[in-house]
C-alpha angles and dihedrals in degrees: 000000000000118000092247089056089050090054092049090049090050092051090051091050091047090056092051102049142346120272129234105243128209143055096251093050091046093051092049093049094045093047090050091048092240099115116096097185134013121199121194128189119235093248096048111131110273095232090055091048090051093050093047093047093049094048091043090057091051096046095040093240118152111251121201131180111206126216093230131080126243093264092057091044090055090050092050089052090048092240125138093226141061119276119199099169137019135169142198122214 
């Protein structure tokens, strides 16, 4: 998928239900195979991206890199803080 398509998919998911925010929560859910989708901001640390991508492949979770940074992602989620990673179960 193109990154614009990823952002549109994320916006649709955001309208349907609330995400689970945070790198630690995302890693736990992906490792347990409970995450359906994982969204990562473009300025997320590379080692975290690598870990999430690897575990997503193993657990068959959908992994998406967004074209926006963590500040914009926080704003889209209507949160007053930066968000690098969020998941949906």
